C-alpha positions in Angstrom: 8.2 31.7 -187.7 11.8 30.4 -187.4 13.3 28.0 -189.8 14.8 24.7 -189.1 18.4 25.8 -188.6 17.3 28.7 -186.3 15.0 26.4 -184.2 17.9 23.9 -183.8 20.1 26.6 -182.6 17.5 27.9 -180.2 17.1 24.3 -178.8 20.8 24.3 -178.1 20.0 27.2 -175.8 18.1 24.8 -173.5 20.1 24.4 -170.3 22.3 21.3 -170.6 21.7 20.7 -174.3 24.6 18.9 -176.0 23.0 18.1 -179.3 19.8 18.5 -181.2 18.6 16.5 -184.3 15.4 17.0 -186.4 14.7 13.4 -187.6 12.3 12.2 -190.3 10.4 9.3 -188.5 9.6 7.4 -191.6 13.1 7.0 -192.8 15.2 7.7 -189.6 17.2 10.3 -191.6 18.6 13.5 -190.0 17.0 16.6 -191.5 19.1 19.0 -189.4 21.6 18.7 -186.7 23.5 20.9 -184.3 25.9 20.2 -181.4 27.8 17.1 -180.5 26.7 13.5 -180.5 28.4 10.6 -178.9 28.7 7.0 -179.9 28.7 7.3 -183.8 27.4 10.9 -184.3 24.1 12.4 -185.2 23.1 9.8 -187.8 23.6 6.9 -185.4 21.6 8.9 -182.7 18.8 9.5 -185.2 18.7 5.8 -186.2 18.6 4.7 -182.6 15.9 7.1 -181.5 13.8 6.1 -184.6 14.0 2.5 -183.5 12.9 3.5 -180.0 9.9 5.3 -181.5 9.0 2.4 -183.7 9.3 -0.1 -180.7 6.9 2.0 -178.6 4.5 2.4 -181.6 4.3 -1.2 -182.2 3.6 -2.1 -178.4 -0.1 -2.1 -177.4 1.0 -1.1 -173.8 2.0 2.4 -175.1 -0.6 3.0 -177.8 -3.6 0.7 -176.9 -4.4 -2.6 -178.6 -6.5 -0.9 -181.3 -3.6 1.4 -182.3 -0.7 -1.1 -182.2 1.2 -1.4 -185.5 -0.6 1.8 -186.7 1.5 3.7 -189.3 2.5 6.4 -186.9 2.4 7.4 -183.3 0.9 10.9 -183.7 -2.8 10.1 -183.6 -5.4 11.9 -185.7 -8.7 12.9 -184.0 -10.4 13.5 -187.3 -9.7 10.1 -188.8 -10.2 7.7 -186.0 -12.1 9.5 -183.2 -9.2 9.5 -180.8 -9.1 12.6 -178.5 -6.3 14.9 -177.9 -4.9 12.7 -175.1 -4.2 10.0 -177.6 -1.6 12.1 -179.5 1.9 11.5 -178.5 3.8 14.5 -177.3 7.3 13.2 -176.4 9.4 10.3 -175.2 12.0 10.7 -172.5 14.9 8.3 -171.9 16.9 8.8 -168.8 20.4 7.4 -168.2 23.1 7.8 -165.6 24.5 11.1 -166.9 22.0 12.2 -169.7 18.5 12.6 -170.9 17.2 12.0 -174.4 14.1 14.0 -175.1 12.1 13.2 -178.3 9.4 15.8 -179.2 7.0 14.9 -182.0 6.5 17.6 -184.7 4.1 17.7 -187.5 5.4 19.8 -190.4 3.1 21.1 -193.2 4.5 18.6 -195.8 4.7 14.9 -196.1 6.5 13.0 -193.4 6.5 12.8 -189.6 9.3 14.3 -187.6 10.7 14.5 -184.1 13.2 16.7 -182.4 15.8 14.7 -180.5 17.7 16.6 -177.8 20.5 15.1 -175.9 20.8 16.7 -172.4 23.6 16.6 -169.8 21.8 15.5 -166.7 23.9 17.4 -164.3 23.3 20.7 -166.2 19.7 20.4 -167.2 16.1 20.5 -165.7 14.1 17.9 -167.5 10.7 19.6 -166.8 12.0 23.0 -168.0 13.6 21.3 -171.1 10.3 19.7 -172.0 8.4 23.0 -171.7 11.0 24.8 -173.8 11.1 22.1 -176.5 7.3 22.2 -176.6 7.5 25.9 -177.4 10.1 25.6 -179.9 8.3 22.7 -181.7 5.2 24.8 -181.8 7.0 27.7 -183.5 8.7 25.2 -186.0 5.4 24.0 -187.4 5.3 24.9 -191.1 2.1 25.3 -193.0 
């Protein structure tokens, strides 16, 4: 099982990747980063991505009225009876020349995390990037 640094380096191998962050959802802090980040660097990107996740989490249109303002977006089939389809996988933000892909990862210790990949739109394939990031996040899971 690869460690955080190795996983981030491997994520940079995704076609078009410009930067990759592992972010603690609860605090918005960067756990690990690699690559370049525009507009204020990795910390600013992590804070902005965390706010986007929180906004979606708090909106019933994205999580259902019974889940709005729940403590986290990951869902838990054991505790509330929700099925696998209720667990968030990722969030995609598209812009003129870039994609931002946020992939949720549950690590084996306290906290909730997501991988944030900044992709150059001209050099990447969003569907392939999602598949590759899913594979990498599955390998990153620590128990």
